[in-house]
C-alpha positions, -999 to +999 in steps of 0.1 A: -175-211+739-205-224+715-182-239+691-169-273+673-134-290+666-125-321+653-132-343+628-174-352+619-188-382+632-220-396+610-245-417+629-263-444+618-294-431+598-332-439+609-359-447+584-365-468+555-347-468+522-371-449+504-369-415+486-336-396+475-307-393+493-294-352+500-261-344+504-254-333+544-262-303+556-237-287+584-233-256+602-205-233+591-179-219+608-174-240+638-211-235+644-234-259+665-269-263+657-295-251+679-330-262+660-348-279+635-368-262+611-392-275+581-423-287+565-445-320+578-480-335+575-487-371+574-447-377+565-418-352+570-415-330+534-385-311+541-360-304+569-332-281+578-309-267+606-308-232+626-273-231+638-256-209+664-221-195+654-193-179+671-217-163+697-199-148+724-212-144+765-206-103+761-211-097+728-242-080+715-271-089+708-275-114+735-311-113+748-340-127+766-371-128+747-413-114+751-439-125+727-467-098+714-501-103+713-517-121+686-540-109+662-565-136+639-585-164+642-582-193+666-577-221+636-546-239+625-515-250+646-495-225+665-457-218+650-427-196+662-405-188+635-377-170+651-341-158+641-309-164+652-297-150+686-274-127+668-304-114+643-329-094+643-360-093+619-359-074+591-389-081+573-416-108+563-415-131+531-439-152+519-470-156+498-505-142+493-538-142+475-571-128+494-555-138+522-519-147+536-507-180+524-475-183+538-453-163+563-416-163+567-393-145+589-363-127+572-332-124+595-299-107+593-265-100+616-261-065+631-228-056+644-225-034+680-230-005+661-265-020+649-255-020+611-264-048+588-231-071+581-248-105+565-270-114+539-312-117+544-318-153+554-359-166+557-357-191+590-382-216+583-420-206+571-460-214+580-486-217+556-493-230+525-486-231+490-510-209+472-510-173+463-482-151+451-447-145+464-441-111+484-408-095+505-416-069+526-382-056+537-371-032+557-342-006+545-307-012+552-297-007+592-331-010+603-352-034+618-388-043+621-403-028+654-441-034+644-468-052+618-503-044+617-525-074+604-558-068+590-575-102+600-609-122+598-606-159+596-574-157+585-550-131+579-555-110+551-531-087+551-503-071+568-485-037+570-447-038+583-434-010+604-394-006+609-370+014+626-331+022+627-311-003+645-284+012+668-254+007+695-279+003+724-291-024+707-329-005+708-345+011+678-341+048+672-354+075+648-384+079+628-405+046+615-406+037+581-440+020+573-440-004+543-467-007+515-493-032+527-490-068+511-524-081+490-549-092+508-584-084+518-588-054+547-602-072+579-600-058+615-568-043+620-546-052+653-513-041+661-482-062+674-457-037+687-427-048+704-421-026+738-393-004+754-376+005+717-365-035+713-369-049+678-386-081+669-368-114+664-395-134+649-429-146+642-457-164+661-491-170+653-512-199+645-511-213+607-531-243+581-521-264+558-532-233+533-531-204+552-518-180+580-542-176+610-528-155+634-500-137+638-476-117+665-444-108+669-412-124+693-390-093+704-356-087+722-362-082+755-333-069+781-295-086+773-288-111+792 
């Protein structure tokens, strides 16, 4: 099982004594850490934990993942922002103006019937801090199936498509198309998950100020 027990042991810290000391961040519900996320350039600005909690080998929705084509420019650094393995992508949050400044995957846990059963959580971010905040969020019990990105050198604006989640772990029924984010028009490219599977994260390229390219990470067959 992927769980922890017993007393926590604090290891020796690394680095200098500069900066402010912050309280410990720990995984809840006897979960274990599965990764780190944050922001950095010349120095590390912030860091957080991605946690794995109470997962069972035979429980929905263990999976293998695939990635769609990425649409947009070729500048910036590659990013891959994933939901936890018991979550699906239910929207995209971030900041935008003329272009998309920043992106975050919005994630939620789903039960074996495909229903949402947790709060929506942003799992990391890519890009800068300009523009105005936005949140393109699917209706309850739906997940992202595709995103259309209008691009030039950057991702200009986006349109998210959602579909209802089902007990099979797949998406069924009629799609819901969310309003486009702000931004200029551009060459439109659609990243769509195959075989009725929900999206699980965002991939692409981003610099310190803007998002250059966007695609989806999607669930594959159950593992």
